[in-house]
N, C-alpha and C positions, 0 to 999 in steps of 0.2 A: 170754877176753874175752867169753864168752857169758854170764857171770853178772853180775848187777846189783850195785851198790854195797851194797845191803841184804843180798844173799846173802853177799857177802864179809865184811860186818861180823858176820853171824850165824855164819860159820865161825870167825872169830877169837874169838868169844865176847863180843864187846862188846854185842850185842843179843840178847835172848831172843825166843821165839815170842810170848809174851804182849805184849811191848812192840811187836813187829812188827804184831800185829793192831790195837793201839791207834793206832799211827801211820797204818796203812792206813785205819782208820775216820775219823780226823781229816782225812786227805787227801780222802776221799770227801765228807765234810760240807762242807769248804771248796769243793770243786768244785761241789757243789749250791748253796751260797750264791752263788757267782759266777754260776751260771746263773740263779738267782732275781733277782739284781741286773740282769742283762741283760734279763730278762723285764720288770722294772719300767721299765727304760730304754726298751724297745720300746713298752711301753704309754704311757709319757709322750710319746714321739714320735708314737705313734698318736693320742693325745689332741690333740696340737698339730695334726696333720694333719686330724683330724675338725673341730677348731675352725676351721681355715683353710677347709675345705670348706664348713662351715656359713656362714661369712662370705661366701664366694664365691657361694653359693646365694642368700643374702639380697640381695647386690648385683645378681645376675642377675635376681631377681624384680623389684626396683625398676626396673631398666633395661627389662625387658619391660613393666612397667606404664606407664612413660613412653612407650614406643614405641606401646603400644596406645592410650593417650589421644591421642597425636599422630595416629595413623591414624584414629581416630574423628573428631577435629576436622577432618581433611582431608576425610573422607567427608561430613561435615555441610556444609562449605564448598562441596564439589562439588554437593551436592544443592541448596543455595541458589542457586548460580550457574545450575544447570539450570532451576530454577523461574523465575528472573528471565528467562533467555533465552527460555523457551517462552511466558511469559505477559506480557512487556512490551508496552506500548501503543506501536505504531509510528507512528501518525498523531497525535503529540502536538505537533508544531511549529506555532506560530502567532505572533500578534503581541501577545497579551495576556501581561503579566508576572504570574507567580504567585510570591509570596514565601513562604518557609518558613524555619524555623530548624533548623540542624544544630549541636547543641551551643550554643556561644556566638555563632555566626556566622549571619547572615541571608543566605540564598542566593535566587536567583530562577531560574525556568524560564519560557521563553516557550512558551505553550500556546495552543491554539485555544479558542474560546468553549465548545464542547461539552465539552472536556476540563476546562476550568475549572469548569464546573457539576458535573461528575462528582467532581472533587476536593472541592468545597465540600459536596456532598451526602454524601460519604463512600463513594462507589462505587469510587474509586481511592485508592491509597496510594503514597507516595514511598519508594523503597528506594535504598540506596547500595551499590554494588559496584565495587570498584577505583577509588575516587575519582570515580565517575560516578553520576549520579542517574537512576533509571528510574521509570516509572509502571507499577504492576501493579494488578489488581483486589484489593479488600479481602480476599476469601477467601484469595487467594494470600499477601497480606501477613500474614494471621493464621498461615498455615502456616510462613512464614519466621520470624515472631516466636517461634513455638513452638520452632523449632530453635535460633535465635540472635537475641536481640532487638537486638543492635547494628547489624544491617543495616537495620532498619526505622526510617525517619526520622519519619514521622508517620502515625498511625492516628487518624482522627477519633473523638472521643468521642461519647457518645450525644447525640442531637439535643436532648434536654431540657436546658435550661440552668438551673442553680440560681441563684436571685437572693437576695441577702441582704436582709433587712428593713431593715438600716441603710444600704444603698447608696443615696445620694442620686440616682443616675442610673438606678435600676432601671426607671423608667417609660419611659426612652428605649432603644429597641432599636438595636443596631449591625448594620448589614446584613452578611450573610455575604460578599458580594462586594466589600467595601471594598478599594480599591486603595491601596497605600502609595506 
C-alpha cells in the first residue's frame, strides 16, 4: 500500500517512464494555472477593496469639509455676538421713534434725541442678533459687515446725495430727521 497508483501502473507495464514525465509536467502546469487564477482573483478583490477605500476616503473628505465650514461659521457667529455685546449702546432708550426697514418690513426703535442724531449722522449702525435690534458704532458695524453682512441692518451711505437733473423736486431738501 506504500506505492502510488502511478507506480502500480508502471509495474504492470501500462505506463512507461516517458509518459509519466509528461503527465507529471501537465499536472505541474495545471497547478500553476490554478495558482495564477487565484492570484488574479485576489487582485480583483484587492481592486474592489481599493476602490471602496478610495470612495470612503472621498466621503470622509467631504464630511470633514462640511464640518470645517460649519465650525468656521459658528466661530464667525460667536465673533459677531461678542462684538455686538461689547460695543452695543446701552443708553438708547427714549421717547423718539426711529423707523428703519429690515427686509420688507418697517420697524421702529424708541431712542433718545442724542442717539437719533447719531443715527442720522451715521455715527451709529443698527444690527440684528437673535431677532433683537442693537445699536453699535459705525466702525464696529463695518467689522460685522466684513464677517457676515446679514447681521447689519443699516449702514448710512455717504453724506453726499446725488440729485438727478430730471428730478422735479431736486430744489426741495428733505430733512434728515423727518418723522414718519
